[in-house]
N, C-alpha and C positions, 0 to 999 in steps of 0.2 A: 545711453543705455536705461532700458527702464527699471533694470535692478540697480539698487545700490550695494554699496559694500557690506551694509549691515545684513541686508536681506541675503546676499548672497553668503556670507559667513554663515547665517542660521541655516541655510539649506546644507552648507558642506558639514556644519555640525549635524544636521538629522541625517544626512546621508552616512556619517560615521557611525552613528548609533544603531543605523539600521543595518549596515553592512556587521555589526558587533552582534546582532539578534541572529542574522541568517548564519553567522559562522557558528554559532552556538546550536542552531538547529540542524545546522550539515552535522556536526559533530553527533549529535543526539540520533540522528537518522542512521548513520553509520556504526552508531555502537547497537542500535536494535537490529539491524540486518544481521550482524554477527551473533547477535542472542537468539533470533529466532531459527537463522541456519545452523545452529549448534543444538537447539532442541529437537529440529528435524534429524540431526545426524545421530544423535543420542538415542532417539526412539528407534534406530534402525535395526539394532540388536534384539530389543523386545520385538520388534515386528516380525524379525527371523524366527525366534521363538513360537511365537503366535502360529504362524505359517507352518511350522514345522509340525505343531500339534493338531492343526487342521489336516494336515496331509495324513497324521498318523490315524486320526478318526476316520476320515473318508476312505483310505484304504481300509481299514478294518471291516467297515461297512459298506459295501458299493451298491447295496440296494436302496439308498436313499434318493427319494425322486427330487429331480432339478427339472426346472423348464430349460428346454433346447433354446429359446431366445426369448428377448420381452415381447409380450403381446402388443398386437397391434390393432385390437378390436376395440378401442375407444376406452380402455381402462384408464382409471385416473392414475396420475403422475404426480409425485412429491418432488419438491427442489430445494435446496438450500443455495443462497448465493451469498458469498462472502464479499463484502466490499469495506467501505472506511466509515468512521464516524467524523473524522476531521478533514479540512481541506489542504491546500497547497500540495496536492498529488497529481495536478494535471488531468489527465484523462481516464484516470485510473478505474471510477467507477461507472464512467459513460461506456468503457470498453467492454467490462464484465457485463453489465446491465444488457448490452447490446446482442453480446454474445449468447448468453442465457435465453434472451428473449427469441432470437432468432431459432435456437435450439429447439426450446420447448413448443414454438409456434409449427413445427415439423412432426411433432407429435401428438397424435390423436389423443384426445380424452381431457377430463377435465383436470385443471391444475391447482396444486395446495403448494404454494411458493413461501419460503420463509427468507427473510432478508437479513443479513448480519450488517448491521451499519445503517445509520439514519439517511446518510447521503445516497448510497446504493438502493435504500427502501424507496427515496423519492424518484431517483431516475426510473425504476421498475414499475411505479406507480404512475408516471407519466406515458409510459409505453401502453397502459390499459391493463397491465397484469395485476389478477386478484390475487392479493396476498395473505396468506394466513396468520402471519406475525412478524415481529421484528425482535432481533438480538442486539444487545450492545457490543461493540467490539471490545475483545481485551487489551490492556494498556500493558500487559507483562506476560512473561511466560507462564507465570505461576497463575494466573488468571484464565488461562486456556481450559484448564481441567474441568473447573466447574462450569462453565460454558459449554462444554461437549457434553457433560453430564445432563444439564438442563435441556440441550437439544435432544439428546436421545430420548429423556422422558416425554418430552411433548411429540415428537414425531413416531415414537411407538405406541403413544395412547392414540394417536390418529390412525395409523395402520390398524391397529387392533379394532378400529371402528370402522373399517373398510374405505377409508377416505382416499387411499391411494395402494399401488400394488407396486409401483416401481419409484425407486428414490434416486437423484441425481445430486452431485455437487458440484457448483460451478466456483472457480477461483482464479485468480492471477496467480502464476508461477513464477518466480524469480529468477531471472537469466544472469547474465552478466553485465557489467558496464551500466548499472542501472536500468536494465531493461527487464521487460516481463511480457507475458504470453497469456491468454485466456485458455484455460482447459476445464475440462470435464469429467466425471467419473461416475459411472453407475454402480452404485452400491447395492440397490435391491432390484429385481430377485435373486438369488444366489442360482446362478444356473449352471448348465452343464459344463460350458467354458471355464467357468470360475473354477469347478470341482477338478477338472482336467489338468488345470494349470499347477493345483497345489497337490495334486498325486504325482505329478512328473517332478517334484521336488526331491533330490537327493538327499537321503538320510545320511548323517554325518558320520556316523559310525556303523561297523560290520553287524551289529545286534538290531535285530528288527524291534520296532517299538509296538507297546502293549498300551492298552486305554483301560485305566483303572477308575474305580467308583462309578460305572456305567458309563456307556458311550454318550447317550442322549445328554445328562446333564454335562459332561465335558464338553460335548461339541457345542452346546447352546452357550457356555460360557466362553469360549473359544470363539464363536461368530460375534457375541456381544464385544468382546475386544479387538477382533477384527474391525468392526464397524467405528469403534472408539479410535483406534489409530488412523484410521482413514480420513474421519472427520479432524482429528488433531492434525495430522499431516496439511490437510488441507487450510485449515485456520493458520498455521505455522506459516505456511509458504504464501498464504496471503498478506500477512503482516509482513513478512520479509519484502515481499514485492511493494506494498505500499510504502514502507520506508525508503525502498530503492528509488520509487518513483518521487517522494519528497525530497531526496537527495539531489536527484538530477534537477528538481525544481529550484532547489536552494543554490545549485552551482549556476544556473542560468541567471537568477536574480543576483547572485554576487558578481557575476560579470558586468550585469546591466549597472550594477551601483557602482562597480570600479570605473566603468566608463562616463558615468553620469558625473561622478565626483572629478574625472580628470576635467571633463569639460567646464564644472564649476570653478575647478581651481583657475584654469587658464582665463575664464572670463574676469575671476575675482582680480588676477593679478594684472589682466590687462587693464581692467577699470582703476585699480589703484595707480598703475603706471600713470594711466591718462589724467589721474585727480593730481598727482605729483607734478607732472609736468605743466598742466594748469596752474598750480600754486606757484611754480618756478616762474612762469611767464608772466604772472599776476603780480610777482616781488621784482622781477626786472623793470615792467612796465612802469610800476610805482616807484622805483627807485630813480629811473631815467625821468621820469615827470617831475619828482622832488628836485633832482638835481637841475633841471631846467629853470624851476623857480627861485631856487637859493643860490642860482649862480651869484657870486661877487663882482661888483662894478671894478673895472680896470682903471686905475689911477696912473696918470704921468707924471715923473717929477719935473719940479721947475729949478732950473737954476738960478 
């Protein structure tokens, strides 16, 4: 064999250390999935309150003008694509980048695209997509809110300047068994379909809601919160999907390491047994050779 006992032992030690790293990353990914899923779940109650508030405002004033459907006349389009900054996530970034590119290519008009994550930014850039900017992926639940605030400020400034009239969000949504699927959501414009879906919400009590302190300021604040919740959910679901993909990758790596370790052990024990056998044969051969050389002469007795 080309490997020696020492080299095989070094490889086994290296595989064992790598397995420890993989198990640690598995535990961190599993913990992060639960963290981000809990954040989305905790947001559900607040989301319902905001939707009920919007429903009350829209029921009180039905004369608000909404577009019947997104315009197809070449109006500019804005998009936010959530990806990852780190690797070991399989085709996570490729999947969402390809999905966003195919969807946006089917929509006429100039594109203003933001990427959340360095790796998805590079994938979008490779497709020829003109990118307006890049955001850093948050590393915890607490870091999501500042990111969404920054995104809202920049996107709203560009929309006020007339750089886009439609806004889409693309992200991977976590499923079960570490699977995910790319999804999209159109946030702007707020059209008639959106209004009707909210006005159909059933009010939880028999008392009709009233809008205080003026309808317009209340509606504006609630719309801002609606956009915040939508972006927050997209970010949290993307982070859960990222860690789910990383968990699946670590599980595959762990299986490969276990298989490699088993092969190394088999080679190590086989080589050691061969070495022991060779040493035993050498000892026996040496003993036989020594015995034949030192054999005492036979003497005959004389009467």
